[in-house]
C-alpha positions, 0 to 999 in steps of 0.5 A: 310924060311919054319915053318919046318926049324924054327922047326929044328933050335929050336930043335937044339938050345933046345934039346928035345923040343917039337916045332910046327911052322906055317906059317901064311902068305907066308913065312915070319908070323909065329906062334911057340908053344915050350914045354921045360924042359928048361923054368922051373924057367926062365921069358917069356922074358929069354923063348922068348929070347931063340927062338930068340937065335935060330932063329939068324940072320933069325929074321932079315932077313926072318921073318917079324912076329913071335907069340911065346907061350913058355911053361913047359911040366907041363904048357902044361899037357904033361908028 
């Protein structure tokens, strides 16, 4: 799994999202920031669930650790 593959999966699941993934430790530890309008009105748990759902089986098989930051465009300052 690469950071680019993670970004691609999340953008496919959340169209229009701005996604930045960083490989922290050789392909199984990542951090990700996702900015999306779809997070508006959702709890942090719901937002993170969207990310986990987008990554599917990779979360059980290929990704050992994932630090997630989810934001709406207003929270990120992106208009």
